[in-house]
Structures are given as structure tokens and as C-alpha cells.
N, C-alpha and C positions, 0 to 999 in steps of 0.2 A: 413806493408805491402801497396802499393802507391794504390789510390784508380781510382775506375777501368774508363775507358772512354769508354763508348760502344755505336753504332749505336743506331738510337731510335727507327727503326724500325723492322731490325733483331738482334737486341743485341751484333753482333759478336762486338770482341774490338776493338778500332780503334789505337791503339798504332801502330804506325810505318805505318800504314796505310793514304792513301789521303781521306779525307772528306769534304764536305758541309754543312756549318751550315745556316737553317734554320729556321727564329724565333727564334734563338738560342735556336735551337736543331740540333746535329751534326747529322748524315746519310753518310754511307756509298757511295758509287760510285754507286754500281749497287742497292741499294735502292732510293737512290735519284734519278736515273732516271728512273725507273719503277712509281715512283711516283709523278715524278712533269714536267718530259721533255717532250716532244710534237713530235708526229710524222711528218716528212716533207707533205707539200702539194705534192710537185713535186715526190719525189720518194717513200713517202710513208715511209722509214727508221725511225728508232730512230736517231732526234736529241742529240748527246752526251755533257756532262761536255763541252765536251775541244771543241765543234764545236760552231760557232755561228750561232745564232738562230736570225732570221729577221723574225717579225711578222706584222702583217697585218689585220686588221678586223677579232681577234681571229683565226688569221689562222699562219702555221708559215711556217718556209722557211729553209736549208742550204744556207749559202753565195751562195754554189756555183749550187744552182736549183733555186736561186732567176732571173729568165728568163724568154725574154721576150716571148710569148704565139708564135707569130708570125717569128721573125727575132732570136730568141734565144740569144739575147745580152743578157747583165747581167746587173741589175738592180740597182744592189748594188750602193748606194749612187749617184745616177741620178732619174730624176722626173720619174713619170710612173703614169700611168692610168689603170681601171680595165673596162669591157666588159663584161657583166652573169659570174660575179667573175673570171673574165682568167684576168691574169696579162699583161700589153702593152706598152713598150717604148712607149714616146709623138709622137713620127715619125710614128708609125705605127699607132696607135688610128687617129690622124691626118687622115690619107689616106684612113682609114677604118670608121671611123664615123664622124669625125668633122663638122660644117657647114664651109661653105665660106663665105666672107664678102660679101654681093651685092654692095658692094661700090668699094674696090680694087680687090677686087676677091680672096683675102688670107686667107688661113684658121685662122677660129679663133681657135687659141691651147684651150688645157684645161684648166680651173685653171683660163682662161682672162676672162673679163666680156663682157656678148656681149648684144644686143638690140635687138628683136625680133616683129616681127609683120605680123599676116595671112603667115604664113610657109617662111619668111623671114629675113634672119639673117644680122647683122651688127656688126662690131667690136663699142666698145662705143664710139669714138673717129671721126670713120666716120660713124655717124647716128645724121648728120646734115641736117640743113635747106637750102633749094638748093637756097633760096634767101639770105639770110644775114649770111648763113657760118656757123652759130653758135651753138654747137651743142645740139641737144634735149633735150638726156635722156629721164628723165619719164613725162616730159611737152607732155600736149596736143599737137596734130599736126593734118594738113589735107593732104589727100595724094592727089595730084592731077596730072594723066597724068605722074604719076610714079615715080612721084619726092614726098617728104616731105616737109613742109612747115611747119613751125613755124605760132603760128594764129598769129600773131602780120603779119608776111610779109604775109598770106594768106588773111587778111582781106585788106588790103594794096591794092595790086593785083588784085584779083579775089572776092573779098564778092561785091555784089549787096549792095545800099546805099537807106537806106529809104528815100521815097519823104518828111516822115515829119518831121524828128528830123535827117535827113541827117548822120546818122552814120551806119557803116556795118551791115547786116541781116548777123547772124548766123546760126541761128534754129527758125524755128517759122515763117519764112517768110509767107504773102498772097499780093496774084497778082492781082491789079485791074485797070480796062484799060489801061493795059499792063507796069502798073507802081508798084516796089517792095515796100513793109510795113511791119515792123514789125507789129506781130498780136494786143500788146501792145497799139501801134500806130493808128490803122487801128479803129475808134471809133464812133459813135453816134456823130454827131456834135451838136443835144441835149443834151440828159442826158449822153456823152462821156462812154456807155456802148459799149464793146468791140463788133465787129460786126463776127468778124471770124465764121465759121457755123452757123451763125444768119440771117436770112429773114431781109433785110434790102431793102434801094432804095436810091434814089437818086435827087436832084433839085437845079439846078444854078451848078452843079458839088460838092456840098455838099453830104455826104450820112450822112442818118439819120434811126435807128430801125421804126419800123411800127408803134411802137405807138407814139413816138415824130412824126413821119410824119404826124400820122392822125391828132395829137393834133393841128399841127403847120398848118397844109393845106388843109385837106379833108374837106368839105363839109359836113355839119349836117343835122341829118337827119329831116325832118318838124316835124315828129311825136315823137321820141324817143331823138335828139336832140343832137346823138352821131356821131360820125365820119363816114362817110360811104369812106370807102378806095380806093374802087373799086380796089386796086392788090390782083393779085392771083386769075384775074375770077372771083371774087363777082360780082356779080351783084344786081343794083339797079335800078329805075325808075327816068323819070327825065321827070317833066313837068312846062311848062315856068320858073320860078325862083325857084324852088322849088327842092328836091330829096329826095327821100326816101329807105330802105332798100328794100327789097324783103318782107320782112317778118313784113313788118311795114306798107306796102301798104293795108291799108284796109276799107273798108266801116267804116264809124264812126255810122252807125246806127247798121248794123248787126254783123259789125267785118268779111264779107267775103270777102275772098282775089278778088283785083282786078287787078290783074297782068294780064293781057294777054285779059282783060274784058273790056269793056266800061263801062264808070263812067261819074259823074255828078260833079260840083264842085257847094258847098253852105257857101259862104264869105270864109274861111278856111278850110272849110273840106271839103270834097270827100266821096262820097257816091254810091252808088251801084243803077241803072236806076229802081230795084223795091222799094227802099226807098224813091227814089226823089218823086214818085207819089204821096206820103202822103205829099210832101213840097207845 
């Protein structure tokens, strides 16, 4: 007696019948389709074993149902795109959704590389520097008057030059006396501290921080001997060849403030009239 050869699922004999092997297990056509065949996304009918099954992202179609959602042309063996899970031929997709290149005004086809900046799109080959015409790609660039420039061309054509180092200023510039400076070049002549955002003054067209200016040029207080800047509205007293901070202009005997009052001098000291009566 010959060995039986049955469908793995329904156990019906497969002798003289069409069957399909799956992982070395035989199935009759009916069981195989019930267990493993997919339904068509378009017509919702079963895709039989004898029909061509076209699949994309876990979805399946009969070959005759694999059509553009817009123009109904067959997409079999043709490039296509999807939008909201709908199949479209490349022509229909471009008309509906593709960007237009800002330079050549042609459609940027699906699957081709495009460059984007602030809502504007270009073909990769069209995204070039206005001056040297070289592709910009992913390199840094500057937009001016609607045109794109690579950094080298922009600096050469438009960037201000620092009056100190003569190099282009691309970021962080400072303007002083209507002249442009790099922040790192605009420094105190004395201590070389950067002056951007700091209080400073100048003498003979040279810039100084307040501390250096006071140490180099300010008069010294006759009492405390520290510099009197006179900057920023600070007040001081001057008498003959001597100067005092307002807070230091006091009677040497009783320490009363002499600002706005009469006073006497005794040798190097200043004294109030009351203390002067004792001398």
C-alpha cells in the first residue's frame, strides 16, 4: 500500500491534485489561499495562487489593480510614489505635491536629492553660489538680496573689514567712531581687555578701560592718593594745583565735609573755619 500524501491543514489527499509546498509542508490550493494569501487593497478580493501578487509596505494588489490613484494608469514595473497611503505615478505626484526648484523652476522629482532653506527648494545641482557658481551643498552660506553666496565669496564681496586686523567681519562686530572692529580686536590699549559691552574712554584716538585710563592719566586725590576719573558724572573738588574726591574733601581736624562750604588752608591741610579759630 502506497504512503499517503495529504494536505497539512485539511488532511485531504493530494494525489492527482495541485498543491503548494510551504516550509516543506504541502497544502491544497484552497487551504493555502485561506491561510496565506492576501486580499487586494484595491478590489478587496483574494489574490489567488495563480495571480501575481504585488506588495508594498505590507499591502498587496492584483497586478491589474496596481494603478495610479489619479490617472488609473498601471504602475506595474514603473516608478511610483505614495501620499496618505495612496499610490500615484510620478507624473501625478509631481503635479500635486512636488516642490519646484527656485533656480530652474522645474519639478524636483520624488527620490531625487533636494536642498531646502526657509521654505524654498532647489535641485542639488542648482543650489550654487551666485558669485563663483560652485555647488553649496551642506556648507555654510549667506543669503543677500535673494541670492545665495558661499562664505568665501560673501566675505570677499560684502563683509566689512576690521580696521585693526584688516580681516573680514562675519560675526560679532563692533562699531566705534563709524569704523568696524572684531570684538576680539576692540581692546584696551593698556591691559588688552575686550571693551565690547564695557565702559571705556579714549585719549589720542586710543581706547582704554576705565581702570587703565585712571591709572595712566587721571589726577590723584590729595587725600587718598587714588585716581580721580571724573568720568560718568563723578564729582571732585579742585583747588589751586590739588584735587580731591568729593568724599575726601573734609576738614583735617574734625573731618566735617567742606563741599560747598568755606575752608582755610594750613600748610598742606584744609580745615573748616571753626577749626581754623584754634590755629
